[in-house]
VOPAGU-2260 file (C-alpha; in pm, 1 decimal, decimal comma):
REM VOPAGU-2260
SITE   aa  ch    i         X         Y         Z
SITE  UNK   A    0   -3391,6    4762,1   -2715,4
SITE  UNK   A    1   -3610,1    4964,5   -2478,4
SITE  UNK   A    2   -3533,3    4719,0   -2200,3
SITE  UNK   A    3   -3159,0    4757,5   -2260,1
SITE  UNK   A    4   -3179,9    5137,2   -2249,2
SITE  UNK   A    5   -3391,8    5119,8   -1934,2
SITE  UNK   A    6   -3137,7    4894,7   -1763,4
SITE  UNK   A    7   -2850,2    5120,2   -1870,3
SITE  UNK   A    8   -3031,0    5421,7   -1724,2
SITE  UNK   A    9   -3085,9    5228,5   -1400,5
SITE  UNK   A   10   -2722,4    5117,3   -1388,7
SITE  UNK   A   11   -2583,6    5463,0   -1458,5
SITE  UNK   A   12   -2814,3    5628,5   -1204,3
SITE  UNK   A   13   -2690,8    5402,1    -923,6
SITE  UNK   A   14   -2329,6    5439,7   -1040,5
SITE  UNK   A   15   -2351,8    5821,7   -1033,0
SITE  UNK   A   16   -2512,4    5811,4    -688,2
SITE  UNK   A   17   -2218,8    5601,9    -571,3
SITE  UNK   A   18   -1997,3    5856,1    -746,7
SITE  UNK   A   19   -2130,9    6128,3    -514,1
SITE  UNK   A   20   -2063,0    5907,0    -211,8
SITE  UNK   A   21   -1711,7    5829,2    -340,4
SITE  UNK   A   22   -1642,6    6200,7    -387,7
SITE  UNK   A   23   -1730,1    6250,1     -21,2
SITE  UNK   A   24   -1482,2    5979,3      76,1
SITE  UNK   A   25   -1221,5    6127,1    -158,2
SITE  UNK   A   26   -1253,6    6462,0      18,9
SITE  UNK   A   27   -1185,0    6288,2     349,8
SITE  UNK   A   28    -914,5    6042,8     248,0
SITE  UNK   A   29    -777,6    6172,1     -82,1
SITE  UNK   A   30    -753,4    6535,3      27,5
SITE  UNK   A   31    -701,5    6510,7     403,3
SITE  UNK   A   32    -602,9    6156,1     495,3
SITE  UNK   A   33    -904,9    6082,3     719,0
SITE  UNK   A   34    -968,5    5705,6     722,0
SITE  UNK   A   35   -1346,2    5674,9     742,3
SITE  UNK   A   36   -1456,0    5310,4     771,6
SITE  UNK   A   37   -1815,2    5409,8     844,2
SITE  UNK   A   38   -1923,0    5527,2     498,8
SITE  UNK   A   39   -2237,4    5315,6     498,8
SITE  UNK   A   40   -2350,1    5472,4     827,2
SITE  UNK   A   41   -2377,7    5822,8     681,3
SITE  UNK   A   42   -2519,9    5679,7     358,9
SITE  UNK   A   43   -2794,7    5519,8     569,3
SITE  UNK   A   44   -2854,5    5837,1     771,1
SITE  UNK   A   45   -2917,1    6030,9     449,9
SITE  UNK   A   46   -3150,9    5765,6     311,6
SITE  UNK   A   47   -3353,0    5726,9     630,0
SITE  UNK   A   48   -3353,2    6101,0     691,9
SITE  UNK   A   49   -3507,1    6151,7     349,1
SITE  UNK   A   50   -3755,5    5867,5     405,2
SITE  UNK   A   51   -3871,4    5993,4     745,0
SITE  UNK   A   52   -3916,6    6347,2     615,2
SITE  UNK   A   53   -4095,1    6269,1     288,9
SITE  UNK   A   54   -4286,0    5940,1     323,0
SITE  UNK   A   55   -4666,8    5974,6     339,2
SITE  UNK   A   56   -4807,8    6008,8     690,0
SITE  UNK   A   57   -4893,7    5681,6     861,2
SITE  UNK   A   58   -5021,8    5608,9    1212,6
SITE  UNK   A   59   -4768,6    5325,0    1234,5
SITE  UNK   A   60   -4471,8    5565,2    1223,0
SITE  UNK   A   61   -4349,2    5849,3    1439,5
SITE  UNK   A   62   -4203,4    6019,5    1132,2
SITE  UNK   A   63   -4337,2    6012,4     776,8
SITE  UNK   A   64   -4402,1    6385,0     758,7
SITE  UNK   A   65   -4490,3    6389,7     387,4
SITE  UNK   A   66   -4267,6    6688,7     308,7
SITE  UNK   A   67   -4172,2    6787,9     -48,3
SITE  UNK   A   68   -3885,7    6611,7    -227,4
SITE  UNK   A   69   -3646,0    6907,9    -219,7
SITE  UNK   A   70   -3706,5    6960,0     153,0
SITE  UNK   A   71   -3631,5    6592,4     207,4
SITE  UNK   A   72   -3302,1    6612,6      15,7
SITE  UNK   A   73   -3176,2    6919,4     199,5
SITE  UNK   A   74   -3310,9    6787,8     528,1
SITE  UNK   A   75   -3124,5    6459,3     478,8
SITE  UNK   A   76   -2803,9    6653,6     412,4
SITE  UNK   A   77   -2852,6    6858,6     729,1
SITE  UNK   A   78   -2923,6    6547,4     935,7
SITE  UNK   A   79   -2612,3    6379,0     793,7
SITE  UNK   A   80   -2403,3    6688,6     865,8
SITE  UNK   A   81   -2529,5    6707,0    1224,2
SITE  UNK   A   82   -2460,7    6336,2    1279,8
SITE  UNK   A   83   -2112,8    6376,2    1130,8
SITE  UNK   A   84   -2047,6    6674,7    1357,5
SITE  UNK   A   85   -2137,4    6470,8    1666,2
SITE  UNK   A   86   -1928,5    6175,6    1550,7
SITE  UNK   A   87   -1641,8    6401,8    1448,2
SITE  UNK   A   88   -1629,3    6584,7    1779,9
SITE  UNK   A   89   -1593,3    6247,1    1951,8
SITE  UNK   A   90   -1347,4    6080,6    1713,6
SITE  UNK   A   91   -1165,9    6330,5    1491,7
SITE  UNK   A   92    -861,3    6347,6    1719,8
SITE  UNK   A   93    -809,0    5973,4    1674,2
SITE  UNK   A   94    -555,2    5867,4    1418,1
SITE  UNK   A   95    -532,4    5593,7    1154,6
SITE  UNK   A   96    -632,2    5253,6    1296,9
SITE  UNK   A   97    -813,7    5400,3    1596,5
SITE  UNK   A   98   -1027,2    5626,7    1378,4
SITE  UNK   A   99   -1110,3    5344,9    1136,9
SITE  UNK   A  100   -1221,7    5115,2    1420,4
SITE  UNK   A  101   -1429,8    5391,3    1580,9
SITE  UNK   A  102   -1599,4    5490,9    1255,2
SITE  UNK   A  103   -1672,5    5127,1    1169,4
SITE  UNK   A  104   -1826,6    5076,0    1512,4
SITE  UNK   A  105   -2045,5    5382,7    1464,3
SITE  UNK   A  106   -2166,4    5251,6    1126,7
SITE  UNK   A  107   -2264,8    4919,6    1285,7
SITE  UNK   A  108   -2445,7    5109,8    1561,5
SITE  UNK   A  109   -2642,5    5308,3    1302,4
SITE  UNK   A  110   -2741,9    4986,4    1124,0
SITE  UNK   A  111   -2863,2    4836,5    1452,2
SITE  UNK   A  112   -3066,2    5149,4    1524,6
SITE  UNK   A  113   -3243,2    5148,3    1186,7
SITE  UNK   A  114   -3309,0    4775,6    1224,3
SITE  UNK   A  115   -3457,8    4792,3    1573,0
SITE  UNK   A  116   -3618,5    5138,8    1602,3
SITE  UNK   A  117   -3931,7    5016,6    1429,0
SITE  UNK   A  118   -4169,0    5307,8    1515,2
SITE  UNK   A  119   -3935,0    5548,9    1335,1
SITE  UNK   A  120   -3757,8    5341,9    1068,6
SITE  UNK   A  121   -3997,9    5054,6    1007,8
SITE  UNK   A  122   -3740,0    4803,7    1129,2
SITE  UNK   A  123   -3673,3    4516,7     891,8
SITE  UNK   A  124   -3986,7    4608,1     693,6
SITE  UNK   A  125   -3841,2    4946,7     598,0
SITE  UNK   A  126   -4023,8    5254,1     468,8
SITE  UNK   A  127   -4187,1    5274,7     126,8
SITE  UNK   A  128   -4377,7    5512,1     -99,6
SITE  UNK   A  129   -4091,7    5761,4    -109,2
SITE  UNK   A  130   -4130,8    6050,1    -354,1
SITE  UNK   A  131   -3945,2    6075,4    -682,3
SITE  UNK   A  132   -3993,4    6403,1    -874,8
SITE  UNK   A  133   -3969,0    6228,4   -1212,2
SITE  UNK   A  134   -4199,6    5934,8   -1136,1
SITE  UNK   A  135   -4511,8    5972,9   -1348,6
SITE  UNK   A  136   -4368,6    6278,1   -1523,4
SITE  UNK   A  137   -4397,6    6104,0   -1861,1
SITE  UNK   A  138   -4638,1    5842,0   -1986,7
SITE  UNK   A  139   -4349,6    5620,5   -2098,0
SITE  UNK   A  140   -4172,8    5473,6   -1794,7
SITE  UNK   A  141   -3834,7    5477,9   -1971,2
SITE  UNK   A  142   -3837,9    5856,7   -1991,4
SITE  UNK   A  143   -3905,0    5882,1   -1619,4
SITE  UNK   A  144   -3589,2    5682,3   -1552,3
SITE  UNK   A  145   -3386,9    5893,4   -1793,5
SITE  UNK   A  146   -3522,9    6211,1   -1632,0
SITE  UNK   A  147   -3408,7    6095,5   -1287,2
SITE  UNK   A  148   -3069,7    6005,6   -1433,8
SITE  UNK   A  149   -3047,5    6361,8   -1563,8
SITE  UNK   A  150   -3141,1    6494,5   -1219,3
SITE  UNK   A  151   -2870,5    6286,6   -1050,0
SITE  UNK   A  152   -2616,5    6390,8   -1313,8
SITE  UNK   A  153   -2702,4    6756,8   -1250,1
SITE  UNK   A  154   -2657,2    6714,9    -875,1
SITE  UNK   A  155   -2326,0    6536,7    -938,8
SITE  UNK   A  156   -2207,5    6819,3   -1164,1
SITE  UNK   A  157   -2290,4    7075,5    -893,3
SITE  UNK   A  158   -2104,3    6867,5    -633,7
SITE  UNK   A  159   -1799,2    6839,9    -860,0
SITE  UNK   A  160   -1801,2    7215,0    -925,7
SITE  UNK   A  161   -1832,5    7298,2    -556,0
SITE  UNK   A  162   -1555,4    7056,4    -457,5
SITE  UNK   A  163   -1326,2    7189,8    -729,7
SITE  UNK   A  164   -1373,1    7546,1    -605,3
SITE  UNK   A  165   -1318,1    7439,0    -244,6
SITE  UNK   A  166   -1007,9    7228,1    -302,3
SITE  UNK   A  167    -842,9    7497,6    -515,8
SITE  UNK   A  168    -903,9    7761,4    -249,8
SITE  UNK   A  169    -671,3    7837,7      43,0
SITE  UNK   A  170    -890,3    7601,6     248,9
SITE  UNK   A  171    -814,3    7317,0       9,5
SITE  UNK   A  172    -442,5    7390,8      12,8
SITE  UNK   A  173    -444,1    7362,2     391,3
SITE  UNK   A  174    -604,8    7018,3     357,7
SITE  UNK   A  175    -330,9    6901,5     123,5
SITE  UNK   A  176     -64,3    7041,1     354,2
SITE  UNK   A  177    -219,3    6853,0     646,5
SITE  UNK   A  178    -231,8    6531,2     448,5
SITE  UNK   A  179     134,9    6550,9     356,3
SITE  UNK   A  180     271,7    6679,9     688,2
SITE  UNK   A  181      21,6    6768,4     959,3
SITE  UNK   A  182     283,6    6872,2    1221,6
SITE  UNK   A  183     427,2    7119,6     971,5
SITE  UNK   A  184      79,6    7261,3     907,5
SITE  UNK   A  185      32,8    7307,3    1281,4
SITE  UNK   A  186     361,9    7491,4    1311,5
SITE  UNK   A  187     230,5    7737,4    1052,1
SITE  UNK   A  188     -57,2    7821,5    1285,0
SITE  UNK   A  189    -329,0    7610,9    1123,2
SITE  UNK   A  190    -593,4    7457,7    1351,0
SITE  UNK   A  191    -566,6    7111,0    1200,1
SITE  UNK   A  192    -834,9    6959,8    1423,6
SITE  UNK   A  193   -1089,0    7217,0    1302,9
SITE  UNK   A  194    -994,5    7158,1     939,3
SITE  UNK   A  195   -1019,7    6780,2     981,3
SITE  UNK   A  196   -1362,1    6819,8    1141,3
SITE  UNK   A  197   -1484,8    7046,3     861,7
SITE  UNK   A  198   -1364,7    6800,3     599,4
SITE  UNK   A  199   -1521,8    6505,9     782,1
SITE  UNK   A  200   -1858,9    6681,5     805,7
SITE  UNK   A  201   -1863,7    6792,9     441,7
SITE  UNK   A  202   -1760,2    6451,3     312,3
SITE  UNK   A  203   -2019,4    6275,5     529,4
SITE  UNK   A  204   -2286,0    6520,0     409,9
SITE  UNK   A  205   -2216,2    6411,1      52,4
SITE  UNK   A  206   -2253,7    6049,0     161,4
SITE  UNK   A  207   -2589,7    6140,3     312,3
SITE  UNK   A  208   -2686,6    6317,0     -11,1
SITE  UNK   A  209   -2608,5    5998,2    -202,0
SITE  UNK   A  210   -2823,1    5798,3      38,3
SITE  UNK   A  211   -3115,1    6039,5      -4,0
SITE  UNK   A  212   -3094,3    6023,8    -384,6
SITE  UNK   A  213   -3083,0    5644,3    -370,5
SITE  UNK   A  214   -3386,0    5627,0    -141,6
SITE  UNK   A  215   -3580,3    5855,4    -376,2
SITE  UNK   A  216   -3474,3    5649,7    -676,5
SITE  UNK   A  217   -3581,2    5312,9    -534,7
SITE  UNK   A  218   -3882,0    5449,8    -344,1
SITE  UNK   A  219   -3801,9    5221,4     -50,9
SITE  UNK   A  220   -3538,7    5182,8     221,7
SITE  UNK   A  221   -3463,8    4892,2     452,9
SITE  UNK   A  222   -3161,4    4781,5     660,2
SITE  UNK   A  223   -3071,2    4531,1     386,5
SITE  UNK   A  224   -2960,8    4825,0     167,6
SITE  UNK   A  225   -2698,5    4938,6     417,8
SITE  UNK   A  226   -2478,9    4641,9     498,0
SITE  UNK   A  227   -2104,5    4688,1     572,4
SITE  UNK   A  228   -2023,3    4564,0     220,6
SITE  UNK   A  229   -2128,9    4909,3      95,5
SITE  UNK   A  230   -1832,1    5067,3     275,2
SITE  UNK   A  231   -1602,4    4810,0     115,2
SITE  UNK   A  232   -1748,3    4885,1    -229,0
SITE  UNK   A  233   -1705,5    5261,9    -194,1
SITE  UNK   A  234   -1346,7    5225,3     -75,3
SITE  UNK   A  235   -1276,3    4994,6    -368,9
SITE  UNK   A  236   -1427,5    5250,4    -605,6
SITE  UNK   A  237   -1195,9    5519,4    -471,8
SITE  UNK   A  238    -884,0    5302,3    -476,9
SITE  UNK   A  239    -949,5    5162,7    -824,3
SITE  UNK   A  240   -1023,5    5505,5    -972,1
SITE  UNK   A  241    -752,1    5687,4    -777,8
SITE  UNK   A  242    -780,1    5901,0    -467,2
SITE  UNK   A  243    -713,9    6273,9    -471,0
SITE  UNK   A  244    -881,8    6311,6    -810,2
SITE  UNK   A  245   -1253,4    6368,1    -873,1
SITE  UNK   A  246   -1234,6    6203,0   -1216,3
SITE  UNK   A  247   -1074,1    5897,8   -1059,0
SITE  UNK   A  248   -1346,6    5873,1    -796,1
SITE  UNK   A  249   -1620,8    5886,7   -1061,0
SITE  UNK   A  250   -1444,5    5644,1   -1295,0
SITE  UNK   A  251   -1390,0    5401,2   -1009,1
SITE  UNK   A  252   -1756,4    5421,8    -908,8
SITE  UNK   A  253   -1873,9    5336,9   -1260,7
SITE  UNK   A  254   -1621,4    5056,8   -1316,2
SITE  UNK   A  255   -1663,7    4884,5    -980,5
SITE  UNK   A  256   -2042,7    4908,8    -989,0
SITE  UNK   A  257   -2027,8    4770,5   -1343,6
SITE  UNK   A  258   -1821,5    4472,0   -1228,7
SITE  UNK   A  259   -2052,5    4415,7    -932,6
SITE  UNK   A  260   -2364,2    4429,2   -1153,2
SITE  UNK   A  261   -2221,8    4201,2   -1422,5
SITE  UNK   A  262   -2117,8    3947,2   -1162,1
SITE  UNK   A  263   -2468,8    3950,3   -1019,1
SITE  UNK   A  264   -2620,2    3892,8   -1362,7
SITE  UNK   A  265   -2370,5    3617,4   -1446,0
SITE  UNK   A  266   -2434,7    3438,9   -1116,3
SITE  UNK   A  267   -2810,5    3452,3   -1167,4
SITE  UNK   A  268   -2771,1    3309,3   -1518,0
SITE  UNK   A  269   -2501,7    3044,2   -1480,8
SITE  UNK   A  270   -2470,0    2944,4   -1114,8
SITE  UNK   A  271   -2681,2    2648,1    -997,3
SITE  UNK   A  272   -2995,2    2752,1    -814,2
SITE  UNK   A  273   -2880,6    2583,1    -495,3
SITE  UNK   A  274   -2567,3    2798,9    -483,1
SITE  UNK   A  275   -2721,6    3133,5    -575,8
SITE  UNK   A  276   -2768,6    3215,8    -206,7
SITE  UNK   A  277   -2390,5    3261,8    -200,9
SITE  UNK   A  278   -2402,2    3522,8    -478,5
SITE  UNK   A  279   -2310,6    3809,8    -246,1
SITE  UNK   A  280   -2003,5    3625,9    -118,9
SITE  UNK   A  281   -1890,3    3551,2    -475,6
SITE  UNK   A  282   -1934,9    3914,3    -576,3
SITE  UNK   A  283   -1737,2    4036,2    -273,7
SITE  UNK   A  284   -1461,7    3784,7    -348,6
SITE  UNK   A  285   -1419,3    3905,7    -705,8
SITE  UNK   A  286   -1425,2    4270,2    -601,2
SITE  UNK   A  287   -1158,1    4185,2    -343,4
SITE  UNK   A  288    -944,9    4029,8    -616,5
SITE  UNK   A  289    -983,3    4344,1    -828,7
SITE  UNK   A  290    -879,3    4557,7    -531,8
SITE  UNK   A  291    -569,4    4347,9    -464,9
SITE  UNK   A  292    -464,5    4356,6    -830,7
SITE  UNK   A  293    -501,0    4735,2    -845,7
SITE  UNK   A  294    -299,3    4779,3    -525,5
SITE  UNK   A  295     -24,8    4552,9    -662,3
SITE  UNK   A  296       4,3    4685,3   -1016,2
SITE  UNK   A  297    -143,9    5036,2   -1007,9
SITE  UNK   A  298    -135,1    5161,5    -647,0
SITE  UNK   A  299    -231,2    5516,2    -751,9
SITE  UNK   A  300    -542,9    5386,6    -923,7
SITE  UNK   A  301    -644,7    5440,0   -1283,7
SITE  UNK   A  302    -653,3    5819,7   -1251,3
SITE  UNK   A  303    -467,6    5927,6    -941,0
SITE  UNK   A  304    -271,6    6230,2    -833,9
SITE  UNK   A  305      73,6    6294,1    -968,6
SITE  UNK   A  306     344,9    6091,2    -792,6
SITE  UNK   A  307     485,0    6405,4    -632,9
SITE  UNK   A  308     171,6    6451,3    -423,7
SITE  UNK   A  309      53,7    6096,1    -370,9
SITE  UNK   A  310      81,0    5904,4     -49,4
SITE  UNK   A  311     179,5    5572,2    -199,7
SITE  UNK   A  312     514,5    5586,0     -21,3
SITE  UNK   A  313     349,3    5634,8     316,9
């Protein structure tokens, strides 16, 4: 029973972290129509930013400053925001396919950097011994996991509250106007490029926050955690749950991560040992099938915006 509760806490912690990342993507795509195919890049920047700032000092690394956990979290968000600002200034004027290709290329570049810049990122060996404020807080390990789950849930609640206030403000209404008819928004005197850039930076900062929380949770980061499949998963979470709706983004994150985790467990249990090396491909295939079915039969997702404001006809 304790093992089951421990696994559920682990599962829900990762799902809520992905929920924060999906909310960042929802702000970009669901509220503004920015097609970001480089989600995993900003997720990795947040994770490595946190690791470099907080890992214990080591002569083998240029970073590893051993800073407190909270400093690492906010520092990772600032690093992600700065990276998003640089990327946004270079790409935000691109539209649709061009922006998706550019953002995907940037994500691949980030992965290559973290893989090869060994003095700073540890290369393929990664960085370990990352701080977790709840680790060792209780004698029973289960309670430490539940405490971190509570911490992530609190951060998620604050993110949801902040996004709700922002999207209901005049700033948020401009985003929706841009998404529906950007030329019309420009004719009303709105600087749409500036608004798109602001939205891109804020959404990418949330992706970096998710990466930092994940790095703290696992206590270790390596390039293997930030493969392009992560972008595919986050997009699937948003589409399955429904873009333009925070509840949809969170529901999609929990459901898709649940499917992914159950597939992994089923493969490990029932697939022949010789074929288990293909587990990742099987998981991706099934997630792809889920995505196609949702697009065919429920294009707005499980909890999407009302049909009057959706973009399903676009």
